[in-house]
DRENPA-3360 file (N, C-alpha, C; in nm, 2 decimals, always signed):
BEGIN
1 = XXXXXXXX = +4.21/-0.06/-6.17/+4.31/-0.15/-6.13/+4.29/-0.20/-5.98 ~ +4.25/-0.12/-5.89/+4.24/-0.16/-5.75/+4.13/-0.08/-5.68 ~ +4.13/-0.09/-5.55/+4.03/-0.02/-5.47/+4.04/+0.13/-5.47 ~ +4.16/+0.18/-5.52/+4.18/+0.32/-5.51/+4.17/+0.39/-5.65 ~ +4.13/+0.32/-5.75/+4.12/+0.37/-5.89/+4.26/+0.34/-5.95 ~ +4.27/+0.39/-6.08/+4.39/+0.37/-6.15/+4.51/+0.44/-6.09 ~ +4.62/+0.36/-6.07/+4.74/+0.41/-6.01/+4.87/+0.38/-6.09 ~ +4.97/+0.46/-6.09/+5.10/+0.43/-6.15/+5.18/+0.39/-6.03;
9 = XXXXXXXX = +5.24/+0.27/-6.04/+5.32/+0.21/-5.94/+5.47/+0.21/-5.98 ~ +5.56/+0.21/-5.88/+5.70/+0.20/-5.91/+5.73/+0.07/-5.99 ~ +5.83/+0.07/-6.08/+5.86/-0.05/-6.15/+5.92/-0.15/-6.07 ~ +5.98/-0.11/-5.95/+6.05/-0.21/-5.87/+5.97/-0.25/-5.74 ~ +5.84/-0.22/-5.74/+5.76/-0.25/-5.63/+5.75/-0.40/-5.61 ~ +5.74/-0.44/-5.48/+5.73/-0.59/-5.46/+5.59/-0.64/-5.49 ~ +5.58/-0.77/-5.53/+5.45/-0.83/-5.55/+5.36/-0.82/-5.43 ~ +5.42/-0.84/-5.31/+5.34/-0.83/-5.19/+5.27/-0.69/-5.18;
17 = XXXXXXXX = +5.34/-0.58/-5.21/+5.29/-0.45/-5.21/+5.18/-0.43/-5.31 ~ +5.20/-0.48/-5.43/+5.10/-0.47/-5.54/+4.97/-0.54/-5.50 ~ +4.98/-0.66/-5.44/+4.87/-0.73/-5.39/+4.79/-0.65/-5.28 ~ +4.86/-0.59/-5.19/+4.80/-0.51/-5.08/+4.73/-0.39/-5.14 ~ +4.79/-0.33/-5.24/+4.72/-0.21/-5.30/+4.60/-0.26/-5.38 ~ +4.61/-0.37/-5.46/+4.51/-0.41/-5.54/+4.38/-0.46/-5.46 ~ +4.40/-0.52/-5.35/+4.29/-0.57/-5.27/+4.24/-0.47/-5.17 ~ +4.30/-0.35/-5.16/+4.26/-0.25/-5.07/+4.31/-0.26/-4.93;
25 = XXXXXXXX = +4.41/-0.35/-4.90/+4.47/-0.37/-4.77/+4.57/-0.26/-4.74 ~ +4.63/-0.20/-4.84/+4.74/-0.11/-4.82/+4.69/+0.01/-4.74 ~ +4.75/+0.04/-4.63/+4.72/+0.15/-4.54/+4.57/+0.15/-4.50 ~ +4.51/+0.04/-4.48/+4.37/+0.03/-4.45/+4.33/+0.11/-4.33 ~ +4.41/+0.10/-4.22/+4.38/+0.17/-4.10/+4.38/+0.32/-4.11 ~ +4.48/+0.37/-4.18/+4.49/+0.51/-4.21/+4.37/+0.56/-4.29 ~ +4.33/+0.49/-4.39/+4.22/+0.52/-4.48/+4.09/+0.52/-4.39 ~ +4.07/+0.42/-4.31/+3.96/+0.42/-4.22/+3.95/+0.54/-4.13;
33 = XXXXXXXX = +4.06/+0.57/-4.06/+4.07/+0.68/-3.97/+4.04/+0.82/-4.04 ~ +4.09/+0.83/-4.16/+4.06/+0.95/-4.24/+3.91/+0.97/-4.26 ~ +3.85/+0.86/-4.31/+3.70/+0.87/-4.34/+3.62/+0.89/-4.21 ~ +3.67/+0.84/-4.10/+3.59/+0.85/-3.97/+3.62/+0.98/-3.90 ~ +3.75/+1.03/-3.89/+3.78/+1.13/-3.80/+3.84/+1.26/-3.86 ~ +3.89/+1.26/-3.98/+3.95/+1.38/-4.04/+3.85/+1.48/-4.06 ~ +3.86/+1.60/-4.00/+3.77/+1.71/-4.03/+3.77/+1.75/-4.18 ~ +3.65/+1.77/-4.23/+3.64/+1.80/-4.37/+3.66/+1.95/-4.40;
41 = XXXXXXXX = +3.66/+2.03/-4.30/+3.67/+2.18/-4.32/+3.80/+2.24/-4.29 ~ +3.91/+2.16/-4.29/+4.04/+2.21/-4.26/+4.14/+2.17/-4.37 ~ +4.24/+2.25/-4.39/+4.35/+2.21/-4.48/+4.42/+2.09/-4.41 ~ +4.50/+2.02/-4.49/+4.56/+1.90/-4.44/+4.71/+1.90/-4.48 ~ +4.80/+1.87/-4.39/+4.94/+1.84/-4.41/+4.96/+1.69/-4.40 ~ +5.01/+1.63/-4.50/+5.04/+1.49/-4.50/+5.20/+1.47/-4.51 ~ +5.25/+1.41/-4.40/+5.39/+1.38/-4.40/+5.41/+1.24/-4.43 ~ +5.48/+1.21/-4.54/+5.50/+1.07/-4.59/+5.40/+1.03/-4.69;
49 = XXXXXXXX = +5.40/+1.10/-4.81/+5.30/+1.08/-4.91/+5.31/+0.95/-4.99 ~ +5.43/+0.90/-5.00/+5.46/+0.78/-5.08/+5.41/+0.80/-5.22 ~ +5.32/+0.71/-5.27/+5.28/+0.72/-5.41/+5.14/+0.79/-5.43 ~ +5.09/+0.85/-5.32/+4.97/+0.93/-5.32/+4.84/+0.86/-5.29 ~ +4.84/+0.74/-5.25/+4.72/+0.67/-5.22/+4.64/+0.74/-5.10 ~ +4.71/+0.77/-4.99/+4.65/+0.84/-4.88/+4.61/+0.98/-4.92 ~ +4.70/+1.04/-5.00/+4.67/+1.18/-5.05/+4.53/+1.18/-5.12 ~ +4.51/+1.08/-5.20/+4.38/+1.07/-5.28/+4.27/+1.05/-5.18;
57 = XXXXXXXX = +4.29/+0.97/-5.08/+4.18/+0.94/-4.98/+4.15/+1.07/-4.91 ~ +4.25/+1.15/-4.87/+4.23/+1.28/-4.80/+4.15/+1.37/-4.89 ~ +4.19/+1.39/-5.02/+4.12/+1.48/-5.11/+3.98/+1.43/-5.14 ~ +3.95/+1.30/-5.13/+3.82/+1.25/-5.15/+3.73/+1.29/-5.03 ~ +3.79/+1.31/-4.92/+3.72/+1.33/-4.79/+3.70/+1.48/-4.76 ~ +3.80/+1.57/-4.78/+3.79/+1.71/-4.74/+3.71/+1.79/-4.84 ~ +3.66/+1.90/-4.79/+3.58/+1.99/-4.88/+3.67/+2.04/-5.00 ~ +3.60/+2.06/-5.11/+3.67/+2.10/-5.23/+3.76/+2.22/-5.22;
65 = XXXXXXXX = +3.73/+2.31/-5.14/+3.80/+2.44/-5.13/+3.92/+2.42/-5.03 ~ +3.94/+2.31/-4.97/+4.05/+2.29/-4.88/+4.18/+2.24/-4.95 ~ +4.29/+2.27/-4.89/+4.42/+2.23/-4.95/+4.48/+2.11/-4.89 ~ +4.56/+2.04/-4.97/+4.64/+1.93/-4.92/+4.79/+1.96/-4.96 ~ +4.87/+1.97/-4.86/+5.02/+1.98/-4.87/+5.08/+1.85/-4.83 ~ +5.14/+1.78/-4.93/+5.19/+1.65/-4.90/+5.35/+1.66/-4.92 ~ +5.42/+1.59/-4.82/+5.56/+1.59/-4.83/+5.61/+1.45/-4.84 ~ +5.71/+1.43/-4.92/+5.76/+1.29/-4.94/+5.91/+1.31/-4.97;
73 = XXXXXXXX = +5.99/+1.22/-4.91/+6.14/+1.24/-4.92/+6.19/+1.19/-5.05 ~ +6.15/+1.08/-5.10/+6.21/+1.02/-5.22/+6.15/+1.09/-5.35 ~ +6.23/+1.14/-5.43/+6.19/+1.21/-5.55/+6.11/+1.12/-5.65 ~ +6.15/+0.99/-5.66/+6.07/+0.91/-5.75/+5.93/+0.89/-5.70 ~ +5.91/+0.89/-5.57/+5.77/+0.88/-5.51/+5.70/+1.01/-5.52 ~ +5.77/+1.12/-5.51/+5.71/+1.25/-5.53/+5.65/+1.26/-5.67 ~ +5.72/+1.21/-5.77/+5.68/+1.21/-5.91/+5.55/+1.12/-5.93 ~ +5.56/+1.00/-5.87/+5.44/+0.91/-5.88/+5.32/+0.97/-5.80;
81 = XXXXXXXX = +5.34/+1.03/-5.69/+5.23/+1.09/-5.61/+5.17/+1.20/-5.69 ~ +5.25/+1.28/-5.76/+5.19/+1.39/-5.84/+5.11/+1.33/-5.95 ~ +5.16/+1.23/-6.02/+5.08/+1.17/-6.13/+4.95/+1.10/-6.08 ~ +4.96/+1.03/-5.97/+4.85/+0.96/-5.91/+4.74/+1.06/-5.86 ~ +4.78/+1.16/-5.79/+4.69/+1.26/-5.74/+4.63/+1.34/-5.86 ~ +4.71/+1.38/-5.95/+4.66/+1.46/-6.06/+4.57/+1.39/-6.15 ~ +4.58/+1.26/-6.16/+4.49/+1.18/-6.25/+4.35/+1.19/-6.19 ~ +4.33/+1.21/-6.07/+4.19/+1.20/-6.01/+4.15/+1.34/-5.96;
89 = XXXXXXXX = +4.25/+1.43/-5.92/+4.21/+1.56/-5.86/+4.29/+1.67/-5.92 ~ +4.29/+1.68/-6.05/+4.36/+1.78/-6.13/+4.31/+1.92/-6.09 ~ +4.19/+1.94/-6.06/+4.13/+2.07/-6.04/+4.13/+2.11/-5.89 ~ +4.18/+2.03/-5.80/+4.18/+2.06/-5.66/+4.31/+2.13/-5.62 ~ +4.31/+2.19/-5.51/+4.43/+2.26/-5.46/+4.52/+2.17/-5.37 ~ +4.62/+2.12/-5.43/+4.71/+2.02/-5.37/+4.85/+2.04/-5.42 ~ +4.95/+2.01/-5.34/+5.09/+2.01/-5.38/+5.16/+1.90/-5.31 ~ +5.26/+1.84/-5.38/+5.35/+1.74/-5.33/+5.49/+1.80/-5.34;
97 = XXXXXXXX = +5.56/+1.80/-5.23/+5.70/+1.86/-5.23/+5.79/+1.76/-5.17 ~ +5.92/+1.76/-5.21/+6.02/+1.67/-5.16/+6.08/+1.73/-5.04 ~ +6.10/+1.65/-4.94/+6.17/+1.69/-4.81/+6.16/+1.57/-4.71 ~ +6.25/+1.57/-4.62/+6.25/+1.47/-4.51/+6.24/+1.55/-4.38 ~ +6.15/+1.50/-4.30/+6.13/+1.57/-4.17/+6.25/+1.53/-4.08 ~ +6.33/+1.63/-4.04/+6.45/+1.62/-3.96/+6.48/+1.75/-3.89 ~ +6.55/+1.74/-3.78/+6.58/+1.86/-3.70/+6.72/+1.87/-3.67 ~ +6.78/+1.99/-3.67/+6.92/+2.02/-3.64/+7.01/+1.99/-3.75;
105 = XXXXXXXX = +6.96/+1.98/-3.87/+7.05/+1.95/-3.99/+6.99/+2.01/-4.11 ~ +7.07/+2.02/-4.22/+7.02/+2.07/-4.35/+6.98/+1.96/-4.44 ~ +7.05/+1.85/-4.43/+7.02/+1.73/-4.51/+7.03/+1.60/-4.43 ~ +6.97/+1.50/-4.48/+6.97/+1.37/-4.41/+7.00/+1.26/-4.51 ~ +7.06/+1.15/-4.47/+7.08/+1.03/-4.55/+6.95/+0.95/-4.54 ~ +6.90/+0.91/-4.66/+6.77/+0.85/-4.67/+6.79/+0.72/-4.75 ~ +6.72/+0.61/-4.70/+6.73/+0.48/-4.77/+6.59/+0.44/-4.81 ~ +6.58/+0.38/-4.93/+6.45/+0.32/-4.97/+6.41/+0.20/-4.89;
113 = XXXXXXXX = +6.28/+0.18/-4.87/+6.23/+0.06/-4.80/+6.23/-0.06/-4.89 ~ +6.21/-0.17/-4.83/+6.21/-0.30/-4.90/+6.09/-0.31/-5.00 ~ +5.98/-0.24/-4.98/+5.87/-0.25/-5.07/+5.88/-0.15/-5.18 ~ +5.97/-0.06/-5.17/+6.00/+0.05/-5.27/+5.88/+0.15/-5.28 ~ +5.80/+0.16/-5.18/+5.70/+0.26/-5.17/+5.71/+0.34/-5.04 ~ +5.83/+0.33/-4.98/+5.86/+0.40/-4.86/+6.01/+0.41/-4.84 ~ +6.05/+0.48/-4.74/+6.19/+0.49/-4.70/+6.20/+0.54/-4.56 ~ +6.33/+0.56/-4.52/+6.35/+0.61/-4.38/+6.48/+0.68/-4.37;
121 = XXXXXXXX = +6.50/+0.77/-4.28/+6.62/+0.83/-4.25/+6.72/+0.72/-4.20 ~ +6.84/+0.72/-4.25/+6.93/+0.61/-4.21/+7.08/+0.67/-4.22 ~ +7.16/+0.63/-4.13/+7.30/+0.67/-4.13/+7.37/+0.62/-4.25 ~ +7.31/+0.52/-4.32/+7.38/+0.46/-4.44/+7.28/+0.48/-4.56 ~ +7.21/+0.59/-4.57/+7.12/+0.61/-4.67/+7.18/+0.62/-4.81 ~ +7.10/+0.59/-4.91/+7.15/+0.60/-5.05/+7.13/+0.73/-5.11 ~ +7.06/+0.82/-5.05/+7.04/+0.95/-5.10/+7.05/+1.06/-4.99 ~ +7.09/+1.18/-5.03/+7.09/+1.29/-4.94/+6.96/+1.37/-4.97;
129 = XXXXXXXX = +6.88/+1.40/-4.87/+6.75/+1.47/-4.89/+6.75/+1.59/-4.81 ~ +6.70/+1.70/-4.86/+6.69/+1.83/-4.79/+6.60/+1.81/-4.67 ~ +6.64/+1.85/-4.55/+6.56/+1.84/-4.43/+6.46/+1.96/-4.42 ~ +6.35/+1.93/-4.37/+6.25/+2.03/-4.34/+6.18/+2.00/-4.21 ~ +6.09/+2.08/-4.17/+6.02/+2.07/-4.04/+5.87/+2.10/-4.06 ~ +5.79/+2.06/-3.97/+5.65/+2.09/-3.97/+5.63/+2.24/-3.97 ~ +5.71/+2.31/-3.89/+5.70/+2.46/-3.88/+5.73/+2.52/-4.01 ~ +5.83/+2.48/-4.08/+5.87/+2.54/-4.20/+5.76/+2.51/-4.31;
137 = XXXXXXXX = +5.70/+2.39/-4.31/+5.60/+2.36/-4.41/+5.48/+2.46/-4.38 ~ +5.44/+2.47/-4.26/+5.32/+2.56/-4.23/+5.35/+2.70/-4.27 ~ +5.47/+2.75/-4.24/+5.51/+2.89/-4.28/+5.51/+2.90/-4.43 ~ +5.58/+2.81/-4.50/+5.60/+2.82/-4.65/+5.46/+2.82/-4.72 ~ +5.36/+2.75/-4.67/+5.23/+2.74/-4.74/+5.13/+2.83/-4.67 ~ +5.16/+2.90/-4.57/+5.06/+2.99/-4.51/+4.95/+2.92/-4.44 ~ +4.97/+2.81/-4.38/+4.87/+2.73/-4.32/+4.84/+2.78/-4.18 ~ +4.71/+2.80/-4.15/+4.66/+2.83/-4.01/+4.62/+2.70/-3.94;
145 = XXXXXXXX = +4.50/+2.69/-3.90/+4.45/+2.57/-3.84/+4.45/+2.46/-3.95 ~ +4.49/+2.34/-3.91/+4.50/+2.23/-4.00/+4.49/+2.10/-3.94 ~ +4.48/+1.99/-4.02/+4.49/+1.85/-3.97/+4.62/+1.80/-4.02 ~ +4.67/+1.70/-3.95/+4.80/+1.64/-3.98/+4.78/+1.49/-4.00 ~ +4.83/+1.43/-4.11/+4.83/+1.29/-4.14/+4.98/+1.26/-4.16 ~ +5.03/+1.16/-4.07/+5.17/+1.14/-4.07/+5.20/+0.99/-4.06 ~ +5.28/+0.95/-4.16/+5.34/+0.82/-4.16/+5.48/+0.83/-4.22 ~ +5.58/+0.86/-4.13/+5.71/+0.89/-4.17/+5.81/+0.80/-4.10;
153 = XXXXXXXX = +5.77/+0.68/-4.09/+5.86/+0.56/-4.06/+5.95/+0.58/-3.94 ~ +5.90/+0.63/-3.84/+5.98/+0.65/-3.71/+6.01/+0.79/-3.68 ~ +6.00/+0.88/-3.77/+6.04/+1.02/-3.74/+5.92/+1.10/-3.68 ~ +5.81/+1.03/-3.66/+5.70/+1.09/-3.59/+5.74/+1.15/-3.45 ~ +5.82/+1.07/-3.38/+5.87/+1.11/-3.25/+5.95/+1.25/-3.26 ~ +6.02/+1.26/-3.36/+6.10/+1.39/-3.38/+6.01/+1.51/-3.39 ~ +5.90/+1.49/-3.47/+5.80/+1.60/-3.48/+5.75/+1.65/-3.34 ~ +5.72/+1.55/-3.26/+5.66/+1.58/-3.13/+5.77/+1.64/-3.03;
161 = XXXXXXXX = +5.89/+1.60/-3.05/+6.00/+1.65/-2.96/+6.04/+1.79/-3.01 ~ +6.03/+1.82/-3.13/+6.08/+1.95/-3.19/+5.99/+2.05/-3.24 ~ +5.86/+2.01/-3.26/+5.77/+2.10/-3.33/+5.63/+2.11/-3.25 ~ +5.64/+2.11/-3.12/+5.52/+2.12/-3.04/+5.44/+2.25/-3.06 ~ +5.51/+2.36/-3.08/+5.44/+2.49/-3.11/+5.36/+2.48/-3.24 ~ +5.41/+2.41/-3.34/+5.33/+2.40/-3.46/+5.21/+2.31/-3.44 ~ +5.21/+2.22/-3.35/+5.10/+2.13/-3.33/+4.99/+2.20/-3.25 ~ +5.01/+2.32/-3.20/+4.91/+2.39/-3.13/+4.79/+2.44/-3.22;
169 = XXXXXXXX = +4.83/+2.45/-3.35/+4.73/+2.49/-3.45/+4.66/+2.37/-3.51 ~ +4.71/+2.25/-3.48/+4.66/+2.13/-3.54/+4.53/+2.08/-3.46 ~ +4.43/+2.05/-3.54/+4.30/+2.01/-3.48/+4.28/+1.86/-3.48 ~ +4.35/+1.79/-3.56/+4.34/+1.65/-3.57/+4.47/+1.59/-3.62 ~ +4.51/+1.48/-3.55/+4.63/+1.41/-3.59/+4.60/+1.26/-3.62 ~ +4.63/+1.22/-3.74/+4.62/+1.08/-3.77/+4.76/+1.03/-3.80 ~ +4.81/+0.94/-3.72/+4.96/+0.90/-3.73/+4.97/+0.75/-3.72 ~ +5.06/+0.70/-3.81/+5.10/+0.56/-3.80/+5.23/+0.56/-3.72;
177 = XXXXXXXX = +5.22/+0.49/-3.60/+5.33/+0.49/-3.51/+5.43/+0.37/-3.55 ~ +5.56/+0.41/-3.54/+5.67/+0.31/-3.56/+5.76/+0.31/-3.44 ~ +5.82/+0.19/-3.41/+5.91/+0.18/-3.30/+5.86/+0.10/-3.19 ~ +5.93/+0.11/-3.07/+5.90/+0.03/-2.95/+5.77/+0.08/-2.89 ~ +5.70/-0.01/-2.82/+5.58/+0.02/-2.76/+5.59/+0.13/-2.66 ~ +5.70/+0.14/-2.58/+5.71/+0.24/-2.48/+5.72/+0.38/-2.55 ~ +5.79/+0.39/-2.66/+5.80/+0.51/-2.74/+5.66/+0.55/-2.79 ~ +5.58/+0.45/-2.84/+5.45/+0.48/-2.89/+5.36/+0.54/-2.77;
185 = XXXXXXXX = +5.37/+0.48/-2.65/+5.29/+0.53/-2.54/+5.33/+0.67/-2.51 ~ +5.46/+0.70/-2.51/+5.51/+0.84/-2.48/+5.45/+0.93/-2.59 ~ +5.46/+0.89/-2.71/+5.40/+0.97/-2.82/+5.25/+1.00/-2.80 ~ +5.18/+0.90/-2.76/+5.03/+0.92/-2.74/+5.01/+1.02/-2.63 ~ +5.08/+1.00/-2.52/+5.07/+1.10/-2.40/+5.10/+1.24/-2.44 ~ +5.20/+1.26/-2.52/+5.24/+1.39/-2.57/+5.13/+1.45/-2.65 ~ +5.08/+1.37/-2.74/+4.97/+1.42/-2.83/+4.85/+1.46/-2.74 ~ +4.82/+1.39/-2.64/+4.70/+1.42/-2.56/+4.72/+1.55/-2.48;
193 = XX = +4.85/+1.58/-2.45/+4.88/+1.70/-2.38/+4.88/+1.83/-2.46 ~ +4.89/+1.81/-2.59/+4.90/+1.92/-2.69/+4.76/+1.98/-2.71;
% end
């Protein structure tokens, strides 16, 4: 079907998103950075799995004995990610779990994005999602040194403000930044200091 192999897409996905996926433009920069910089010999935590396209790129790149733990807030996307990853990597060690990265709360309001392949924490969200943190994910899955791939629609800043200790075991971070340029600059400086 596309540059990523056969995929199951949401029924309500926009035509623009379908075109981007079909021609290989969807998350092109993240896929490039994974191929160029992601260590092959480490487990990977992916925050913001969407429908599993980046998850599949990660599993194509890392050594077969390495694990992928992918977190996605929207249950319909968790289900699609599991189907899309399983179709290509059934024998590999991977898991997709539902959760939203948030701190200081048990649940968050979450809204679907316009393309129906992403969403974000919102005061007027359509769903309540169980909150989790990077530290909790690392503990739950017994992860030591790892790489982090993160595209969580603006919550990247929260991870750096609240989970610096967990980042000490992280050897590589690939992150899509959202928000104002000043916030992106601060985020980059914080990552350099870790």
